[in-house]
C-alpha positions as CSV (number, residue, x, y, z in Angstrom):
1,X,0.0,0.0,0.0
2,X,1.8,3.1,-1.2
3,X,-0.4,5.3,0.9
4,X,1.0,3.9,4.1
5,X,4.6,4.5,2.9
6,X,3.8,8.0,1.7
7,X,2.2,9.0,5.0
8,X,5.1,7.6,7.0
9,X,3.0,5.0,8.7
10,X,4.9,1.9,7.5
11,X,7.9,0.8,5.4
12,X,8.2,-2.3,3.3
13,X,11.7,-3.5,2.7
14,X,12.8,-6.9,1.4
15,X,9.5,-8.6,2.5
16,X,9.6,-7.0,6.0
17,X,6.9,-4.6,7.2
18,X,8.1,-2.0,9.8
19,X,5.4,0.0,11.6
20,X,6.6,3.5,12.2
21,X,3.4,5.0,13.6
22,X,1.0,2.5,15.3
23,X,-1.6,5.1,16.4
24,X,-2.0,6.4,12.8
25,X,-2.1,2.8,11.4
26,X,-5.0,2.1,13.8
27,X,-6.8,5.3,12.7
28,X,-6.3,4.5,9.0
29,X,-7.6,1.0,9.4
30,X,-10.4,2.2,11.7
31,X,-9.3,-0.4,14.3
32,X,-10.7,-0.4,17.8
33,X,-8.8,-2.1,20.5
34,X,-11.9,-3.5,22.1
35,X,-13.6,-4.9,19.0
36,X,-12.5,-8.5,19.8
37,X,-13.7,-8.4,23.4
38,X,-16.1,-11.2,23.9
39,X,-17.0,-10.9,27.5
40,X,-16.1,-13.1,30.4
41,X,-18.7,-15.8,29.6
42,X,-17.4,-16.3,26.0
43,X,-13.7,-15.6,26.5
44,X,-12.6,-19.0,27.6
């Protein structure tokens, strides 16, 4: 994804991804830290 490189969020070098700005990557991907929370009764 060239946009991530252009915005300084990630680099891709020789098959390796390096995340330079994790908060901005989360914003770009619209990721929420709690979206996988299943609750105590399901999280076993």
